[in-house]
ZAFI-724134 format. One line per 10 residues: number of its first residue (from 1); their letters; for each residue x, y, z of C-alpha. Coordinates in Angstrom, 3 decimals. Layout:
<atoms>
NUM = a = X,Y,Z  ...
</atoms>
This chain:
<atoms>
1 = gwawvmcdpg = 0.000,0.000,0.000  0.910,3.640,-0.064  2.874,4.903,2.896  0.774,7.996,3.494  -1.729,10.147,1.623  -2.172,13.769,2.569  -4.239,16.523,1.004  -5.467,20.023,1.590  -8.974,20.276,3.126  -10.319,21.898,-0.048
11 = sivgsigvlt = -8.611,19.502,-2.467  -10.704,17.665,-5.005  -10.142,13.960,-4.343  -11.452,11.195,-6.563  -13.053,9.903,-8.447  -13.193,6.146,-8.349  -14.769,5.493,-11.704  -13.983,4.973,-15.359  -15.363,6.902,-18.293  -14.916,5.723,-21.844
21 = gklvlgdmls = -16.599,6.756,-25.000  -16.195,7.757,-28.552  -16.864,11.079,-30.236  -18.221,10.417,-33.724  -17.831,13.354,-36.083  -18.076,11.696,-39.488  -21.670,12.720,-40.327  -21.212,16.246,-38.981  -18.020,16.728,-40.991  -19.747,15.744,-44.210
31 = skldvhvgev = -23.182,17.325,-43.660  -22.225,20.575,-41.927  -18.716,21.263,-43.189  -18.762,19.408,-46.516  -15.634,17.521,-45.471  -15.592,13.917,-46.618  -13.108,11.568,-44.995  -12.602,7.947,-45.853  -10.920,5.297,-43.804  -9.279,1.998,-44.537
41 = kygknadlfs = -9.135,-0.602,-41.830  -7.592,-3.974,-41.414  -9.282,-6.024,-38.736  -12.883,-6.130,-37.651  -12.427,-3.742,-34.718  -9.651,-1.539,-36.069  -12.122,1.353,-36.171  -13.290,0.869,-32.588  -11.963,4.308,-31.601  -12.317,5.979,-34.977
51 = glsdmdaeqe = -14.284,9.192,-34.877  -15.676,8.580,-38.349  -18.065,5.715,-37.662  -20.471,4.557,-34.980  -19.806,1.444,-32.947  -21.795,-1.674,-33.631  -23.288,-3.731,-30.770  -20.261,-6.034,-30.564  -17.877,-3.088,-30.362  -19.988,-1.524,-27.611
61 = rklealsssv = -19.735,-4.792,-25.651  -15.955,-4.814,-26.156  -15.660,-1.242,-24.929  -17.858,-1.999,-21.901  -15.676,-5.039,-21.097  -12.533,-2.923,-21.430  -13.993,-0.257,-19.129  -15.051,-2.877,-16.617  -11.569,-4.420,-16.623  -9.913,-1.030,-16.076
71 = adrfkqrvad = -12.381,-0.216,-13.276  -11.770,-3.569,-11.566  -7.982,-3.075,-11.625  -8.351,0.494,-10.373  -10.666,-0.519,-7.524  -8.285,-3.325,-6.511  -5.390,-0.870,-6.391  -7.431,1.512,-4.247  -8.421,-1.363,-1.940  -4.810,-2.518,-1.608
81 = grrmtlaqvd = -3.409,0.983,-1.176  -5.983,2.130,1.347  -6.235,-1.247,3.109  -9.943,-1.485,2.357  -12.070,-4.374,1.200  -13.348,-4.386,-2.363  -16.860,-4.040,-0.952  -15.820,-0.819,0.812  -14.257,0.530,-2.382  -17.321,-0.483,-4.417
91 = elatgeawtg = -19.453,1.704,-2.135  -17.188,4.651,-3.007  -16.847,3.809,-6.710  -19.641,6.088,-7.858  -17.511,8.341,-10.059  -17.982,11.332,-7.779  -15.255,13.485,-6.276  -14.929,14.672,-2.694  -13.277,17.492,-0.812  -10.166,16.641,1.150
101 = deakrlglvd = -12.148,16.658,4.387  -14.723,14.235,2.945  -11.980,11.987,1.562  -10.386,11.836,5.015  -13.701,10.834,6.561  -14.098,8.133,3.877  -10.604,6.723,4.441  -9.184,7.814,1.094  -6.537,10.038,2.708  -4.658,9.701,5.975
111 = eigglraalr = -4.196,13.296,6.969  -5.301,16.797,6.111  -2.492,19.270,5.644  -0.685,21.585,3.282  2.716,21.484,1.631  4.711,22.072,4.831  2.911,19.260,6.650  3.427,16.971,3.666  7.156,17.759,3.595  7.433,17.068,7.333
121 = kaaslanvde = 5.648,13.743,6.902  7.786,12.792,3.884  10.951,13.582,5.856  9.691,11.494,8.764  8.800,8.510,6.548  12.169,8.734,4.791  14.066,9.088,8.088  15.502,12.393,6.884  16.116,15.446,9.048  12.983,17.592,8.921
131 = ksrvqtypkr = 15.137,20.663,8.333  16.694,19.182,5.180  16.649,21.398,2.151  14.000,20.700,-0.476  14.899,21.062,-4.155  12.165,21.813,-6.669  12.591,20.578,-10.233  12.504,22.075,-12.711  14.005,24.993,-10.870  11.873,28.108,-10.868
141 = pslldtiaea = 13.553,31.024,-12.602  14.793,33.786,-10.341  13.323,37.268,-10.570  16.469,38.342,-12.421  16.068,35.464,-14.929  12.416,36.415,-15.509  13.251,40.086,-16.103  16.172,39.189,-18.391  13.950,36.893,-20.453  11.232,39.542,-20.680
151 = igsekt = 13.620,42.105,-22.130  15.322,39.562,-24.384  18.642,39.623,-22.583  20.743,37.043,-20.821  21.273,37.147,-17.101  24.462,38.942,-16.116
</atoms>
């Protein structure tokens, strides 16, 4: 499982759900924009995700099975990581999102806190001195770098 999950009280946490679909534009392209596009496929389901044609019933079943498989793996990872049963995760797997406070109440996060609290916890879990220096990558440009870039010059 994950060592520790922390978030801000107002964070958006979630969702446990899977969304799949297909945007079909073929008819609109030809009828509204007078754009005609052809496609060549090799294999019965090669056009499963093509935006030029609708899915047939078999393709819809395949996409539903794919979505179900992804959702099952995701829910198992949540259950393992949060030390929950699959039944507990299934109750939460509604596709909705929660605030950080709600997620804490639901067991999806361990602690509410900001960046400083998260850095303290990370240092503690890594057995590193809490006062260790934190490096941010990529490095943020200094004020001098920002001004130099704005005027098209190099930093001196």
